[in-house]
C-alpha positions, 0 to 999 in steps of 0.5 A: 728859692735861692739860699745864702751860703753861711761862712766865717771869714778870717779877716786878719790883715785884710782890708775892709772899707766902710763908705759912710760915717753915720750910725749905720756905718758905725755899727759896721765898724764896731762889728769889725773890731777885734777881727784883725782887719784893717778897717778904713772909713771913707766919709767927709764926716763921721760920728763921735764914736768913729772919730774916737776909734780913729784917734785911738788908732783902731781904724783908719778914717779918710775924711773925704768924699768917696772915689773908686780908688778907695776900693782898691785891694779891699776884701769886703766893702760896706756901702753904708751911707744914707745916699742910695745913689752913692751906695749903688755907685760903690757897688758898681765901682767894685771889682768882680771879686770884691764882696759888697753889702749895701745898707739900703739894698740887701737884694743886690748885696753880695753878703749880709750880716746876720744877728750875732751872739759872741761869747769869746770863741763861741760865735752864733749867727741867726739869719732869716734870709731877710724875711724878718729882721725883727725875728732874727733879733728876737732869736738873738736875744733869746740865745744871749740868755741861753748862752750867757757870759759863762760860755766865754771861759768855758770855750777857752777851757774846751780849746785848751783841754782838746789841744792837751788831749790830742797831744798827750793822750794816746789811747783812742778810747780814753781820748774819745771819752775825755772829749765827750765828757768835758762837753757837759753841763757838769763842766760848764757849771764847774767852779774848778774845771782844771781840777775836775779835768785832772780827776776825770783823766786819772779815773779813765787812765 
């Protein structure tokens, strides 16, 4: 059995092309917001949401029919139209090193988008390898409840605390204890993590 290779991509400054302007394309575009990618939609028509994002300057909308040159320099390509032949044409015109996902043909896509939970810096992806998208969505819903909105601020705290520990704490034993203790339910549920962290550091010194 062939397995997929999980990866988190840094898209800042990279060109991502979405072919299509319907609801499927809209979901792809919304998922790309905040990544820093240069998102380009190619379609003669588009949903109101896509048009709004274009008017707000968040994406580029090329109001035209697709042509091969639209794919030039694209890092990722989404063939997201309701025309199967057009989607296959997008795939055939892509360069050998360009990654393409085809909305209606996952078996011939280069990558897939997993069910996804985002809490600030925390990113959790779930995939069944195409076996059951419904199960993937069910698991995502469960993860959304387990990892609630508290985690966004908590992960920011962990990031800042880790940077400080690595820079300021010389004793390897204290460093290890600090990094271990802050990843706990007590710190997750703390009402004043900064004060609790200061107190912990003073106790360990």
